[in-house]
C-alpha positions, 0 to 999 in steps of 0.5 A: 239406457234411460227408464223411458226408453226401456219402457218404450222398448218393452211396450213395442216388444209387447205390441209386436208380440201381440201382432205376431200372435194375431198373425198366427191365426189370420192369414193376412197378418205376418207372424215371423217378422213381428216375433223377430221385432218383439225379440229385438225390442225385448232383448233391449228392455227385458231379456227375460221376455226375449228368452221366453219368446225364443223358448216358445214352442210355436214361435221360438224355432223360427226366431232362433233359426233366423238369429243363429243362421239367418235361415227360414224353415221350409214351411215358412217359405211355402206359407210366405210364398202362398200369401204373397201370391194371394196378395198379388192377385188381390192387388191385381183386382183392387188397385186401379192405378196401373203403375202402382199395381205393377210396382206393388206386385214387383215389390212382392215378387222381389220379396218372395224371391229373397225369402225363397233364396234364404237357407233352411235351418241346419237343424230342420229335418 
């Protein structure tokens, strides 16, 4: 891998990690998807950073569960479902174009269904 590509991947890993941390504190920002992206970019540029994220007590278990089993912990499913519903309500009252509103709500509904049908990690109690 070229040096420029490695630097770009490392920068993207850092940006995704920061966005994931912000998402841990702001309910309107996702955390897990940014952490998964951070690990993906880091594994191509800095395996040490990727390993650190996987070992992180707050973010690591969800990332490891997804990588190992394509599983989503129950608490993450509930949180995602609640946030998707809040987003749908906000969209219902803020988007004026009916076709766009319905399309966005349908998309969020399908995303929620996909999330809820993922298995839960075998190691989760």
